[in-house]
C-alpha positions in Angstrom: 71.3 106.8 111.6 70.9 108.6 108.3 72.4 107.8 104.9 73.4 110.9 103.0 74.2 111.4 99.3 76.3 114.4 98.5 77.1 116.1 95.2 78.0 119.4 93.7 78.5 121.2 90.4 76.1 119.2 88.3 75.7 122.2 85.9 72.4 120.9 84.7 73.7 117.4 84.0 72.3 114.3 85.7 74.6 111.3 85.4 72.7 108.0 84.8 74.6 106.3 87.7 73.5 108.8 90.3 70.1 107.1 91.1 71.8 103.7 91.8 74.6 105.3 93.9 72.1 107.3 96.0 69.5 104.5 96.2 68.7 104.0 99.9 69.8 107.5 100.9 67.6 109.3 103.4 68.7 112.7 102.2 70.6 114.1 99.2 72.6 117.3 99.6 73.6 119.4 96.7 76.4 121.9 97.3 75.6 124.3 94.5 76.0 125.0 90.8 72.9 122.9 90.3 72.3 124.3 86.8 68.6 123.4 86.4 65.4 122.7 88.3 65.3 119.3 86.5 68.4 118.1 88.4 66.6 118.9 91.7 63.4 117.2 90.6 65.3 114.0 89.6 67.1 114.0 93.0 63.8 114.5 94.8 62.5 111.4 93.1 65.2 109.5 95.0 65.2 111.2 98.5 64.6 114.4 100.4 66.9 117.2 99.0 68.8 120.0 100.7 70.7 122.4 98.5 72.4 125.7 98.3 72.8 127.8 95.2 76.1 128.3 93.4 77.6 131.0 91.3 76.0 129.7 88.0 72.6 129.3 89.5 70.0 132.0 88.9 66.3 132.7 88.9 64.2 130.0 90.6 67.2 128.2 92.1 68.3 131.3 94.0 64.8 131.8 95.1 64.3 128.3 96.3 67.7 127.7 97.9 69.9 129.7 100.2 73.5 130.7 99.6 74.5 128.9 102.8 72.6 126.4 104.9 73.1 125.4 108.6 71.3 122.4 109.9 71.6 119.5 112.3 71.2 115.8 111.3 71.4 113.0 113.8 73.2 115.4 116.3 75.8 116.5 113.7 75.9 120.3 113.0 76.3 120.9 109.2 77.3 124.0 107.3 77.0 123.9 103.5 77.8 126.6 101.0 79.1 126.5 97.4 82.2 128.7 97.5 83.8 128.1 100.9 87.4 127.0 100.4 88.9 124.3 102.5 90.9 124.0 105.8 93.6 126.6 105.9 92.1 128.4 102.9 88.5 129.3 103.8 86.8 132.3 102.2 86.2 135.1 104.7 82.5 134.3 104.6 83.0 130.6 105.3 85.4 131.4 108.2 82.8 133.8 109.7 80.0 131.2 109.4 82.2 128.4 110.8 83.1 130.6 113.8 79.4 131.5 114.3 77.9 128.0 113.9 80.8 125.7 115.0 79.7 122.9 112.7 81.1 119.4 112.9 80.9 119.1 109.1 81.6 121.8 106.6 80.6 121.1 103.0 81.5 123.2 99.9 81.7 122.7 96.2 83.0 125.0 93.4 86.5 123.7 92.9 85.4 120.5 91.0 88.1 118.7 93.2 87.0 115.9 95.5 88.4 116.6 99.0 87.8 115.1 102.4 89.9 116.8 105.0 89.9 117.2 108.8 90.2 120.7 110.2 91.8 120.4 113.7 91.7 124.1 114.2 87.9 124.3 114.0 87.3 120.6 115.0 85.4 119.7 111.9 85.5 117.5 108.8 85.5 119.3 105.4 84.0 117.5 102.4 84.0 118.8 98.8 82.3 116.2 96.7 84.0 117.3 93.5 81.9 117.7 90.4 79.0 115.4 89.4 78.4 117.4 86.1 79.9 117.3 82.7 81.1 120.9 82.5 84.5 122.0 83.7 88.1 120.8 83.7 87.7 117.8 86.0 88.6 114.4 84.6 86.2 112.4 86.9 82.5 112.8 87.7 82.3 112.3 91.5 79.7 112.1 94.3 79.9 111.0 97.9 77.7 108.8 100.1 78.1 108.5 103.9 76.2 107.8 107.1 75.6 110.1 110.1 75.3 108.3 113.4 75.6 109.6 116.9 76.6 113.0 115.7 79.5 111.7 113.4 79.9 111.1 109.7 81.2 107.6 108.9 81.5 105.0 106.1 82.2 107.4 103.3 82.0 106.0 99.8 83.0 107.7 96.5 81.4 107.4 93.1 84.2 108.1 90.6 83.4 107.9 86.9 85.9 108.7 84.1 84.2 111.5 82.2 85.3 110.0 78.9 83.4 106.8 79.6 80.3 108.6 81.0 78.7 105.2 82.1 
């Protein structure tokens, strides 16, 4: 069993409640638009980090992280990219990668909208953790935590903070 913390679209902002929410996680996954190396460093002080770069990321972040990542954790095949769409509305690149890798979990960011949706056509679960940063149109800062056991994600929890309150 692995405990996973998932976030996206931090845009260089690190919310003070993230460390507590991700406490005990084995890995933290960032689905792009990281915004600064400092965000990665702070996440790495909590747990091992996997990340993909997003459309606002440049320089060292694009050098250190891929555009799309495919990996297996506890028997679950995972595909993660920043701009990927969602079931029924995948980008052409996401659709191609889903057909190539056949993941059980597809993660994307970019929309700033938290979504957890099954995709019966491709037999996967899609998660977009929304936006954990303070830039954009979203009203809530969100992140997700879940476990992977026996090749399946379970026990999903959501951190949802009103942006106006910030704490």
